[in-house]
C-alpha positions in Angstrom: 42.2 20.2 -16.6 42.0 18.0 -13.8 38.5 18.6 -11.1 40.2 18.6 -7.4 38.0 16.2 -5.5 36.9 18.1 -2.0 38.2 17.0 1.2 36.9 16.0 4.3 38.9 16.2 7.1 38.6 13.4 10.3 37.4 16.4 12.8 34.9 17.0 10.7 33.4 13.4 10.4 33.3 13.3 13.7 31.5 16.6 14.5 28.7 15.4 12.0 28.0 12.5 13.3 27.7 13.8 16.6 25.2 16.4 15.4 23.2 14.1 13.3 23.5 12.2 16.6 22.2 15.3 18.7 18.9 16.0 16.6 17.5 12.1 16.1 18.2 12.6 19.9 15.9 15.4 20.4 13.1 14.4 17.1 12.5 10.9 19.4 12.1 12.7 22.6 9.3 15.0 21.2 8.3 12.2 19.9 8.1 10.3 23.7 6.7 13.4 25.1 3.2 13.4 23.2 2.3 10.2 23.6 2.4 10.1 27.1 -0.4 12.2 27.9 -2.2 9.2 25.7 -0.7 6.4 27.4 -1.4 8.0 31.1 -4.7 8.6 29.7 -5.4 4.7 29.1 -3.9 3.4 32.2 -6.2 5.6 33.9 -9.2 4.9 32.4 -8.7 1.0 31.3 -8.5 -0.3 35.3 -11.9 2.2 36.0 -14.0 0.9 33.2 -13.7 -3.0 34.5 -14.5 -1.8 37.8 -18.2 -0.6 36.6 -18.2 -3.2 34.7 -18.3 -5.5 37.7 -19.1 -9.3 38.1 -22.7 -10.2 40.1 -22.7 -14.3 40.4 -25.3 -15.8 42.5 -26.3 -19.5 44.2 -29.9 -20.3 43.9 -30.2 -22.9 46.3 -34.5 -24.2 46.1 -35.3 -27.8 48.4 -38.1 -29.0 48.8 -38.6 -33.1 48.6 -37.4 -34.1 52.5 -38.2 -37.6 53.6 -38.5 -36.8 57.0 -41.0 -34.0 56.3 -45.1 -34.3 55.8 -44.9 -33.0 52.0 -43.3 -31.8 49.8 -42.2 -27.9 49.6 -43.5 -26.7 46.6 -42.8 -23.6 47.0 -38.9 -23.6 47.5 -38.5 -25.1 43.9 -40.7 -21.9 42.4 -39.0 -19.5 44.0 -35.8 -21.1 43.0 -36.4 -21.3 39.6 -38.2 -17.2 39.7 -36.1 -15.6 41.4 -33.1 -17.8 39.1 -34.5 -15.8 35.6 -35.3 -12.4 37.6 -31.7 -12.3 38.5 -30.4 -13.5 35.3 -32.4 -10.5 33.8 -30.6 -8.5 35.5 -27.9 -9.5 34.6 -26.1 -12.3 36.8 -24.6 -15.2 36.1 -26.6 -17.9 38.2 -25.8 -21.5 39.3 -29.2 -23.3 40.5 -29.6 -26.5 41.7 -32.9 -27.8 43.0 -33.2 -30.8 46.0 -29.6 -30.2 47.0 -28.0 -33.6 48.8 -24.7 -33.0 50.6 -22.0 -33.0 48.2 -24.8 -31.1 45.9 -24.3 -28.3 48.7 -20.4 -28.6 49.2 -19.7 -28.7 45.6 -21.7 -25.5 44.4 -20.5 -23.7 47.2 -17.0 -25.0 45.8 -18.1 -24.1 42.7 -19.1 -20.5 43.6 -15.9 -20.0 45.2 -13.9 -20.6 42.1 -15.6 -17.8 40.4 -15.4 -15.1 42.7 -13.7 -12.1 41.3 -13.1 -9.4 43.8 -14.8 -6.7 41.8 -17.8 -9.5 42.6 -21.7 -8.7 43.8 -22.7 -12.1 45.0 -26.1 -13.5 46.0 -26.6 -17.0 47.7 -30.3 -17.5 48.2 -31.6 -20.6 49.7 -35.8 -22.2 50.4 -36.0 -25.2 52.0 -35.4 -25.8 56.0 -32.4 -24.3 57.8 -31.9 -25.0 61.3 -29.7 -22.7 64.4 -27.7 -24.6 66.4 -24.9 -23.0 68.4 -25.9 -19.8 67.5 -25.4 -20.7 63.8 -28.0 -21.0 61.2 -27.6 -24.3 58.9 -28.9 -25.1 55.5 -30.3 -28.2 55.0 -29.7 -30.5 52.7 -32.6 -33.2 51.6 -30.1 -35.8 52.8 -29.9 -34.8 56.3 -29.9 -37.7 58.7 -30.8 -35.3 61.8 -31.4 -36.9 65.3 -29.7 -34.0 67.3 -28.3 -30.4 67.1 -24.8 -32.6 66.9 -25.9 -33.7 63.9 -27.1 -30.4 62.0 -23.7 -28.8 62.5 -22.4 -32.0 60.8 -24.9 -32.2 57.9 -26.0 -28.8 57.4 -23.6 -26.4 55.3 -23.1 -22.7 57.6 -24.9 -19.6 55.7 -22.1 -17.6 58.2 -19.5 -19.3 56.8 -20.7 -19.2 53.5 -21.1 -15.0 53.9 -17.1 -15.1 55.1 -15.9 -17.3 52.0 -17.0 -14.5 49.7 -15.5 -11.9 52.6 -12.4 -14.5 51.8 -11.9 -14.8 48.2 -12.5 -10.2 48.2 -15.9 -9.9 46.6 -17.3 -6.9 46.8 -20.1 -7.1 48.5 -22.6 -10.0 49.8 -26.2 -10.6 49.3 -28.0 -13.3 51.1 -32.1 -13.8 51.0 -32.7 -17.0 53.6 -36.1 -18.4 53.2 -36.6 -20.9 55.7 -37.9 -19.6 58.7 -40.1 -22.8 58.9 -40.6 -25.5 61.6 -38.3 -28.1 60.6 -39.6 -32.0 60.6 -36.9 -32.9 62.8 -37.4 -31.4 66.0 -39.7 -33.6 67.5 -36.3 -35.6 68.6 -33.5 -33.7 69.8 -34.7 -32.5 74.0 -33.9 -29.2 73.6 -34.3 -27.0 70.2 -34.7 -23.6 69.2 -37.1 -22.1 67.2 -36.8 -20.3 63.7 -33.1 -19.2 62.6 -30.4 -17.3 64.5 -29.1 -14.1 64.2 -26.9 -14.0 61.1 -23.5 -12.4 61.5 -22.7 -11.3 57.9 -19.3 -10.1 57.4 -18.4 -5.9 56.0 -20.3 -5.0 53.4 -23.2 -7.5 53.2 -26.7 -7.6 53.2 -29.1 -10.2 54.4 -32.8 -10.7 53.8 -34.3 -13.1 55.8 -37.7 -15.0 55.4 -39.4 -14.0 59.5 -36.8 -12.3 62.6 -34.5 -14.3 64.6 -36.4 -17.5 66.7 -39.9 -17.0 64.3 -40.9 -19.7 62.3 -43.5 -19.2 60.0 -46.3 -21.2 57.5 -46.2 -21.6 54.1 -48.8 -19.5 52.1 -51.2 -21.3 49.6 -49.5 -19.2 46.9 -47.3 -21.1 44.1 -44.8 -19.1 45.2 -43.7 -17.6 49.2 -44.8 -14.3 50.7 -40.7 -13.4 51.0 -40.2 -14.0 47.5 -43.1 -13.4 45.5 -42.4 -9.7 47.2 -39.1 -9.5 46.8 -39.8 -10.3 42.8 -42.5 -7.6 42.5 -39.6 -4.6 44.3 -36.7 -6.4 42.2 -38.9 -6.2 38.8 -37.3 -3.1 36.5 -36.5 -1.6 39.5 -32.9 0.8 39.5 -33.1 1.5 43.2 -29.9 -0.4 45.6 -30.6 -3.5 47.1 -30.7 -2.3 50.8 -33.8 -0.4 49.1 -35.5 -3.3 47.5 -34.8 -5.8 50.6 -36.6 -2.9 53.1 -39.3 -2.4 50.3 -39.8 -6.1 50.4 -40.0 -6.6 54.3 -42.3 -4.0 55.1 -44.8 -5.6 52.0 -44.3 -9.1 53.2 -45.5 -7.5 57.2 -48.1 -5.9 55.2 -49.8 -8.3 53.5 -49.5 -10.7 56.5 -51.4 -8.5 59.0 -47.9 -8.5 60.9 -47.8 -12.1 61.1 -44.8 -12.8 59.1 -42.0 -10.4 59.7 -39.0 -10.7 57.9 -35.2 -9.7 59.5 -33.0 -7.2 57.3 -29.5 -6.9 58.5 -27.1 -4.4 57.2 -23.2 -3.9 57.2 -23.1 -2.3 53.7 -20.6 0.6 53.3 -21.5 1.2 49.8 -24.9 1.6 47.5 -25.3 -1.8 45.3 -27.3 -1.7 42.7 -29.6 -4.6 41.6 -31.6 -4.2 38.2 -30.3 -3.3 34.8 -30.4 0.4 34.7 -27.5 1.4 32.6 -27.3 5.1 34.5 -27.5 3.2 37.6 -23.8 1.4 38.0 -23.3 -1.8 39.2 
């Protein structure tokens, strides 16, 4: 007896194929729906984590040996080294230079410019001689050849322009500590000159601490570090306070220990709290 082989029509085969394809699409859609919450979570959390880490950069300049000065500024070098140590402890990537000539200053600013990212907190410290000219304050390199106000603008580096560079590169917050309100060694050559530094016009979300109020000069103390940096380091040590609070506490402390002879200036346009310490719960 011969068994009959089952027969399938072309129509039956076509219907089976359509059903199989429909089931496959349904399974694939279900899997995709299950994956979407995970992908969405990843897309939200990764940028937030990156933003919270932030980048901390600092350019530290300590100029002490000026040929035209009567004596070296030993405190400026000590201040640069001490502040470098403190900022590195607090997570800053620090570029430090000592006795910078004009080319050194230019290269240092260019290096800083190349390192700035949009999430960065960036600090500039300058210790040495600074001079105001044309209502701007200029950091003076050790090899400056200055005989008049025009030379100041040509030989020096504008503090405001460095802050503007930070802003142009998208730095999140711009900080500056300028310990340079000294009587400059070139003033006897000027027909007319202005004492001290000019008010520093800072861009948005910036904070500037100067060693004296605009137009005032101060003498160096006898300590290893300047009064300004001594008090700044004291307020930075182990602190989780915001930068503005640290700078203001420093201003008050300097005024107190100098019996009001030296009153630092704090200029702020900060739009957010910027932490300087390493408190893990404090954020950037």
